[in-house]
N, C-alpha and C positions, 0 to 999 in steps of 0.2 A: 502493499498501499504508499509504504513512506523508501524512499531511494533513500539508504544508509550514508551515501557517496554526495551525494547534494549535502552532506549537514558537515562533508569534511573538515571547514574551515572553518568550526566553528568552536571554541572547547569547551561554554556551560552556557545554555540559556532557557527558560524561564515560558513555561505550559500554562497562559491559559486555557483556565479549564473552568464552564460553568457547571457539569454537575450530564447537559444536555449529548445523546448520542455522537454527536460529531466529535469533540472534545473531550467524550472519553476513550471513547474508541485509540483515538490520538495519543494517550496518557496510557492506553492496552499494549498500544504496540513500544515505545518510548521502556518502558518498562519491562517485556518479554524480547528486544531487542538493544539492554543496556547495553551490553557488549560492545557492542557495535553504533553508537549512539553520543552522540556529547552529555558532558552532563546535568543533569538537570534536575528545577524545582517545581513547584507549580506553583500557579496568581490564580484565586477568584474575588472575584468581587461581587459584592455585596450590595447592589441598587439600592437598598430598602423602598422597593418601588410594589409589591407584594405580598408584604405584610410575613406571617409564620412560613406559606410556600419557600419566598425567597430567602429565607434564615433555614427554612429544611436543607432548601441546593446546597446551599455554601458547610452546613454539617457534615450534610451527605459525601461532600469532594475533601470536606477535615480529615473524615472519619475515614472512606476510602485509604488516601494517605498517610494516615494514623499506618492502620493495618498494615500496609508494608516499605515500613521507612521511609515514608519521602519527604521532603521536607516542603509546607504548604503555606503561606501566605494567602493571609485572608483579611482585602480591602473594604473597607465600609465606605460606598460610595454618593455623599446628601444630593440626588439628582436631583428632586422635589426641587429643596435649596437653590437650586447654583440655574437649575432655570426659570427659577422662578425670578431673580437678579437679574439674566443674561440675558431673558426674550426665548430661549430656544424651547422647540418641540422635545419630548424627554427621550424622542428614540436619538438626534441631533444630541442633545448636552448630554444623554449615557455614551454617547461615541465619544464624543469628547474628552467629556474626563476621563477614560479610559486609555484614548490616546494618550492624554500626558499622561498617565503611569507609568504607560510603555515606552514615553521616550525617557524619563527621568535614570528609569530603571537599566537601561540603553545607557544614557551618559553619564550615569554614576561608573558606569565598569562592573557593574551588577552580574550581568549577561551580554552574551555576544547580539543578540538579538530577542522577543518573545513571539514564541510560538501558536498561530491562533489554526483554528482550526473550519477559517474559510474555503472551501470546496468549489467546485466544474459550476453548479446548481446557484449558487449566489452569488458568483462570476455575472450569467449568462441576468439574473438578476438585475444586478446592478450595473449593468452595462444598460439594461431598458430602460433604469430611472436616472442614469444620467440623459438619455434620450429624453426623455420626459422632461424634465429640465434646464431644456435648448442648454446643451454643457456642448464644446466642446470638443479636437481631434480627440484631446486629455481623456475626458469620461471615459468615449469607448476605446480606452485604453481596456478598462476594464479595474478590479483588481491586483495587482504586483503579484509577483511569488515575492519580490523582495524589494523591501523599498527602503533599506538601511537603519531599521527601528524591528520592524515588524515581519518575521517569512513566514509564510502560507503556504508547507511542507506538501497539502492533499486538492491545492488549487488546481490538480487538473482530473482528481477525485469524482466522479461520480457521486451522488448523493444514494442513487442506488448499491453503487459499489461497496459507500460506506455500509449502511444499511446491512447485508451480505456479510460486510465481516462481524460488524455485531451480534450480530446469529450465530453467524459460526463459535464466534469464537467464548461469546455468551458473555459479553461486557455489559458491566449494571452500570443502570445510566436514569437520570429522571427526565419528564415531559414536561418543561413549561408551556403552559394552560397558555401562555400570552402567544406564543406560536402559532396559535390556530383565532386572533384576535384577526379579523380584516381591517379592522379600522386602523389600524397600526402600517405606511403606504409600508413598506417592504414583504408584508403579510399578504397583502392584497395579490403586489402581483404575483406572489408564491403559490397564494393558492386559488386566486381565482383567475389573471389574467394571463400567466405562461401554463395551464392546464386548458385553454379557451383556445390561446395559441395552437401550442401542443395536438390538440382534438383535431387539426386542418394540416399545420404545418409538424407533422413527429420527429423531423432531426431539427426542428427552431433551435434547442436548447445546443446541441456543437453547431451550429452554424451562427448563432447569436454570440457564441469562443472566440471561432473564428475568424469571423471581422475585431473582436477586439486584437486576438495576436499581431491580424490583420494593419489594425492600429496606430499597434506597441508599435512594428518594425515602420511607417511614415514618419511617425511620433519622434522617435531615438535620431529618425535620418535630420528629418526641422530642426530637433533641438540643437545639431552639433551644426548646422548652418545661421545660429541668430544667437544673433547679440546676446553677450553673458553678462549676469551678474556679478556687481562685485561684491564682498562682505564692505562691511561699516559697524565694528559693534556687535551688536545684535540685529542688526539690519541691514537688507535684500537693497539697493542702487540700480537702478536699469536710468539712461539719459533720455529723457524723455522723448528724443527727435525718434528714439524706435516706436514706438507706439502704436502700429498699425500694420495691418495685411495679418496672415498667417506666421511669422515669424516674429511679427510682436505682441502676439499672444502667448504662443512657445514659452519666448521671453522672461514674459509674465510669470504663465507656469512655473519651469523652472526657477525663478526666482522668491516666489513666492514654497517653492519645495525644498531651498537652502536654510530656512528658517523655520518649514516645518506647519506650514500652511495653504495647504494647497487644497484642505476637503474643501466639496461644498457650492466651491470656486464655479459659477456657470456662466452663459456667455453676458450675461446683464451686465455681470462684474466685471466684467473684461470691455466691456462698451463702456463703464462709468472711470474703467482707469486709461482705457482711450481717451474720452472727456479731458483728462485730468494737461492734456498741453491744451488749451484750449483754456487752461481757469487758470486763479488769478494766484498765485506763491498761498502756501498754505493750504490748500484747499487740500482734503480727506474723503475717501471711500471705504464705505465701512463693511469693512469684509466679513464672511464668520467668523465664530472662534476665537471675535476681539483682537485681530489681526486687519489691519491698514496698508491704504498707499496713500501718502500723500507726496501733495508736487511740493517741491524745495528747490527755485531758483530753475533751473532746464535740466533736473535728475525730477529721477521719481521712488521715495524713499517705501522698500516694503516692512513694517513689523507690528509688534503683537502688545496691545492696551495692558501695561498690566494698570493696578488702583497706582494712585500716586499716595509714601507715607505723607502721614500727616503729624506727627507728634514729632516733640523735642526728647533731644538724648546733651549729656551733659556732656563738654567739652575735659576729657584725659588721654593721659596715656592710653593706647591698646586701642582695640577694635571698635564699632560703633555701624552696627546692620543698618540703615535707611532701606527702606525696599529693594532696591533692585539692586541698589550699590552696598556696597562695605569701604567704607576709611579708618586708615589710620595712623595712629597719632604714636610717633615716636623719636629718640635721639637721639636714633641711628642713623646716615638716612641713605635713603634708598634710589636707585636710579629712574629722574624723572618724577621724584617727591618734590612738594614742593614747599621752600627753606623760611623762617618766620620768626621769627623775634618772641621766646615764650613768654618774656614778665613782660609783654606790651597787648597781650590779650585778654581782652575784658571779662574779671571773673563774675560777669553773669552770661559770658557768651552762652552757646548752647546749636548745638547739626540739626539742623531744621532742610526742608524743604525751601522751595520762592516763596513770598509770599505778594501783594501789592503791595503796593509802597512802600521796599525796600530799595535802598540808595547804595551805591558801589562807588567808592573811589579807588576807582587801581592801581596796580604800580603804574608809576610814570603816568598816569593820567588824568583825567578829571572828572570829579563826580559826576555824577546821572544819575538813571535808573539802573535796575537789574534788568529789566528788557532790552531797552539801550541796548546795554550795553555787549549783551546776549543776540538781540541785532549787527551789529556792528562785528560781531566774532562770528556769522554767517551761522546760529546754533541753531540748528534746527528746530521749531516751537514744539514738535514734538517731544520733545528731548529733553526741553527746557522747564517744567513741572518734576522732571526725578532729580534731580543734579541737585545732589550732596549742598550746602552750602553753612557758612560758619557765621552766626547772628549775633551780634549787639541790637537786640532791639528793630528795627528796620535798619540799620546799621549793617551793613556783607562784609567782615573782616576777610571769609576764603572760600573761594571756589574751589570745588574738591577734583583737582587732576586741573584745573584751567588758569589761578590768578591771584596775589596774594591782594590785600588792599596796604595802600602807602604807608597806612599805619602799622602796619606786621613786619615792616620794612627793618631787615638786618642789617646791624653795623659792626668795627668794630668792639672786640667783647664779649657782644651781646650771647648769653644759653641760646641753642637754638632749638628746634625741635620742627620734626618734617611729615607730613602732610602725605598720604596718596591714599590712592580714592582705584574701584576696579571691581567690574561688574561679575553680581553672581551668579545671574540666570542666563 
């Protein structure tokens, strides 16, 4: 069912197991073939959506793994609150939260990949749904086998073959009652639409999958001949004049892919991004999963919007985390660190982010509003609310990673402190 050779480049993987038939068959296969496959642990999500039934699914997976000596991590997701806060549907919100956990696992080096049990039928359903949503060529490619975070070893295996494996091997699994609820779009496609199509066109699923493979080949060729985004911090950046035609569309998808933001981007989103070429500086397109496209001069910056840090932290030696930044104050000089006169730091100074009315007297410059200074320095507007500043009331003493106030300049004989900053996300 799974070819061991395709996983030979991975030393350790995490199996995403829901307790349903497909993922339990994947887990069973790994257990039976442990000597030929990478080391693995199991991950299960408790979405908090189906009450006791959902909890029982997680308990089933945990017990199954415990009996066989397999490490299993149960992660609870508050999907309802997340969707209510961000305006997502339950399907989309749950998918976003799972994806973020997968990205964290791989980024932190806990595993080379997360493996899911998506199969050939899932792929055909996804391609159809992408068509209905107005997707471009990328959507026609369907579900990739390997996207750098998630690997799908069953993507060419049909649901029928997986069902046969379950019967032959006596695989235990649980049925999710919501899989029969056609109020969910994917269930409607699976339970109603595809059977209707197959009643007239029996080879429809294999034909759709073949379309996906051909689309992927075309997409890869176009991507290789399209403009390439550059990375600036956590943002992917494209020149504004490349936003046209099929190469422009592909460039946008690839730019978003580099920062993990390609999910659910439709032709309407692409059209809105293209329209930034005729928009004012700072114009922003809101994309799914809190990703954004913002015009910055003659460029478009793609990034994920994160909450702004609104608290205050005391100024002291050591580290201080402000949202997506960590500021370190030390007596030891580090490459790129800002040097300040320790005795000149106001006793009430605190670390925070910018506020209306902030004023700054930069080293070697005239006093002005912090906003005007950011403009002079060409700092994109979407970054400004997140940059840590050391403030005494509305007077800015330090803009972390960028500049110090004239009032903190170092003279001969002064005791010095060094301030450095790094992104944590």
